[in-house]
VEXLOVEX-457109 format. One record per residue (C-alpha): x, y, z. Coordinates in steps of 0.001 Angstrom, whole numbers, padded with zeros to 6 digits, always signed. Layout:
BEGIN
XYZ;...
***
This chain:
BEGIN
+026651+031384-003202;+026127+032297-006874;+024144+035421-007663;+020415+034641-008110;+020718+031153-006721;+018555+030046-003801;+020733+026997-003002;+023924+027547-000964;+027080+026302-002688;+027789+023946+000202;+024375+022273-000151;+024550+021540-003873;+027299+018858-003626;+025489+017292-000651;+022279+017024-002632;+024103+015548-005623;+025760+013033-003320;+022372+012187-001785;+020853+011637-005238;+023778+009408-006258;+023460+007379-003061;+019713+006961-003608;+020331+005690-007151;+022906+003194-005871;+020511+001989-003143;+017745+001568-005738;+020026-000534-007942;+021067-002708-004992;+017423-003100-003859;+016289-004073-007358;+019128-006597-007628;+018126-008169-004310;+014483-008400-005401;+015505-010117-008617;+017757-012598-006828;+015447-013216-003841;+013182-015998-005337;+016215-018176-005907;+016927-018238-002166;+013534-017603-000468;+010186-019324-000972;+008572-017373-003880;+004993-017456-002490;+006169-015792+000710;+007943-013096-001292;+004896-012531-003474;+002663-012221-000412;+005088-009709+001052;+005087-007649-002165;+001264-007659-002268;+000950-006390+001295;+003821-003981+000804;+001918-002388-002105;-001262-002367+000035;+000548-000534+002849;+002119+001925+000392;-001324+002653-001058;-002740+003259+002399;+000220+005513+003254;-000629+007626+000216;-003834+008613+001997;-002575+008805+005590;+001026+009919+005181;+000624+012435+002384;-002981+013603+002785;-003481+013201+006526;-006640+011082+006263;-006881+008041+008525;-009102+005382+006956;-010348+002396+008929;-011993+000876+005853;-009215+000114+003359;-009910-003604+003652;-013017-002991+001530;-010861-002004-001433;-008242-004704-000869;-010748-007507-000321;-013303-006212-002819;-010704-006253-005594;-009661-009758-004520;-013281-010919-004931;-013730-009158-008301;-010474-010512-009658;-011097-014057-008378;-014617-014180-009772;-013585-012860-013170;-010670-015320-013443;-012526-018400-012188;-016145-018011-013246;-015880-015851-016348;-012544-017299-017456;-010936-013878-017993;-007150-013748-018502;-005228-012439-015456;-004540-008973-016855;-008259-008288-017467;-009307-009867-014176;-006782-007696-012354;-007959-004588-014244;-011554-005366-013165;-010414-005590-009546;-008665-002201-009765;-011700-000620-011457;-014037-002100-008849;-011883-000828-005983;-011697+002634-007569;-015500+002650-007892;-015862+001681-004248;-013360+004365-003319;-015328+006981-005234;-018576+005995-003512;-017137+005715-000011;-014901+008735-000399;-017732+010978-001549;-019498+010214+001703;-016543+010133+004077;-014731+013336+003066;-017685+015382+004279;-016272+014900+007777;-012829+015270+009320;-010686+013560+011961;-012169+010744+013944;-015528+011207+012277;-013928+010525+008886;-012272+007393+010273;-015503+006109+011818;-017454+006654+008616;-014915+004670+006626;-015111+001876+009193;-018926+001841+009079;-018980+001752+005258;-016391-000997+005166;-018407-003077+007606;-021482-002627+005436;-019466-003933+002506;-018246-006857+004632;-021812-007955+005393;-022736-007476+001749;-019895-009835+000798;-021151-012329+003373;-024576-012390+001697;-023831-011973-001994;-023917-015280-003952;-020814-014661-006060;-018546-014438-002972;-019728-017877-001683;-020124-016540+001855;-017791-017937+004460;-016256-020416+001971;-014934-017659-000262;-013720-018180-003818;-011243-021038-003895;-008899-022465-006552;-008593-019263-008541;-006662-019965-011769;-003637-017797-012452;-004009-018330-016194;-001732-017126-018973;-000639-013507-019124;-001500-012056-022555;-002422-015601-023537;+001244-016610-023699;+003073-016417-020341;+002122-019252-017951;+001691-017778-014488;+001391-021186-012861;+005188-021326-012789;+006301-019864-009416;+009237-017833-010771;+007186-016455-013659;+004409-015435-011272;+006952-013838-008942;+008450-011628-011617;+004964-010635-012799;+004083-009610-009220;+007421-007770-008900;+006784-005768-012063;+003270-004799-010907;+004630-003939-007445;+007335-001659-008894;+004816-000082-011268;+002530+000662-008304;+005409+002298-006406;+006340+004419-009434;+002729+005600-009688;+002719+006515-005983;+006063+008316-006265;+004935+010263-009311;+001603+011101-007666;+003289+012346-004487;+005856+014508-006353;+003335+016005-008786;+001678+019421-008272;-001390+017465-007126;+000691+015775-004466;+002148+019066-003311;-001359+020389-002744;-002248+017255-000776;+000721+017911+001525;-000467+021517+001920;-003918+020238+002912;-002330+017856+005392;-000284+020637+007011;-002931+023350+007085;-006308+022648+005465;-007764+026070+006249;-004864+027828+004565;-005277+025656+001486;-008930+026653+001354;-008013+030316+001695;-005659+029975-001300;-008622+028902-003405;-008097+025139-003664;-011116+022846-003745;-010019+020725-000812;-012861+018239-001113;-011961+017441-004714;-008299+016889-003874;-009173+014675-000912;-011535+012628-003057;-008893+012260-005766;-006368+010976-003221;-008979+008635-001718;-009823+007098-005102;-006162+006744-006093;-005352+005058-002765;-008360+002736-003137;-007366+001779-006698;-003795+000912-005690;-005065-001048-002656;-007308-002876-005125;-004308-003629-007316;-002628-005246-004270;-005775-007186-003406;-006242-008502-006935;-002633-009598-007044;-003036-011359-003716;-006033-013288-005053;-003985-014547-008017;-000913-015354-005887;-002694-017320-003138;-005520-018399-005472;-008393-017577-003124;-010428-014637-001839;-012191-014848+001522;-013997-012721+004082;-010691-012245+005883;-009654-009896+003083;-012595-007522+003763;-012724-007832+007563;-011930-004850+009802;-008853-006684+011098;-007268-006300+007666;-007704-002540+007892;-006073-002680+011295;-003133-004670+009939;-002344-002157+007198;-002423+000674+009751;-000022-001374+011907;+002330-001920+008957;+002411+001755+008114;+003001+002890+011690;+005845+000398+012247;+007632+001363+009040;+007022+005094+009134;+004160+007325+008022;+004869+009631+005103;+007891+007667+003800;+008058+005662+000567;+009972+002728+001993;+008498+002650+005522;+005152+000924+004832;+006914-001755+002764;+009356-002468+005608;+006466-002539+008090;+004564-004972+005863;+007645-007191+005631;+007974-007316+009431;+004293-008136+010021;+004048-010741+007253;+007305-012382+008302;+006091-012624+011910;+002778-014108+010827;+004457-016664+008563;+007101-017604+011138;+004698-017898+014082;+001918-019650+012139;+003498-023064+012778;+004236-022429+016467;+002155-022208+019632;+002921-018521+020122;-000129-016212+019828;+000520-014247+016623;-001625-011238+017540;+000029-010827+020957;+003559-010998+019519;+002611-008565+016766;+001121-006232+019351;+004312-006313+021437;+006409-005532+018354;+004098-002641+017561;+004351-001195+021070;+008131-001471+021085;+008402+000222+017683;+006030+003033+018664;+007810+003638+021998;+011347+003525+020644;+010791+004855+017113;+008230+007642+017200;+008438+008206+013435;+008592+004514+012615;+011718+002512+011706;+012405+004189+008347;+011177+007567+009603;+013693+007589+012388;+016450+006375+010056;+015650+009151+007579;+016006+011783+010338;+019324+010373+011596;+022822+011267+010410;+023033+007906+008664;+019775+008655+006856;+021133+011944+005580;+024363+010274+004492;+022329+007691+002556;+020275+010402+000950;+017027+009364+002638;+016386+012943+003752;+017449+016097+001925;+020040+018133+003792;+018993+021393+005366;
***
């Protein structure tokens, strides 16, 4: 080991190899995403990307901050309503409608988070559920949401007034760019000094307080960021499927995103996306059959939890193969 170095000489090549493997995997993954719409139904892929981003946004709060929210459907569905209304009724272009959805979700996150972070553990979770249910009943009564009918036939419009998003491939690549942008934001947020403090709060909140950090402010910041990104996913979903309904703000939607995150792996970048892919694929595949979707999904969840305690990607990252692929730093 070199004098003054904290990294053993044997670990440095391993870390460089892990970084190179990660770069190769990223290139392969990006190539597959670009080629996918030519072989798979684009609307299915776009739906998967929307829910993958939603799960990744939720994991930002649960996996990296340690806060379990039962009310993230409010941000996902609220942004879907805001985006759909702006695009259909006000005639806004898709970029501005989507921005309104993100801003609305962030505002909801600020309001709900300011109330919820005053409590911890199960009390925090129950408060987020109660607030989300209040928002659900507000959506049921507010005129602009059209109650149980929802907002139908939402126009996709022209991006920047030029790019026609009514073309499936064009819409897919727009969703892919937004999806990747959302993941980059999450990655940067997690690996920033702010993200390091969030991890410290997750591991030992009392110690973080003793070091002088304003824990409430950091929690609220993470809550708002998670809500805004969940809103980005919800707004995209409204443009992709061209509707926004009460299903988007129902408590079952909050349950689904928790399910996706647990199946894939809490606290991993790729896990929630894999979990979302499994759940959405099951729903799409079983929708045209007589099999009960919720029961099959529940069985898959139980099997994954029993066999893979850390989730699919979490267990892979802690295996020898995961270390060889660079999914977990050596040490």
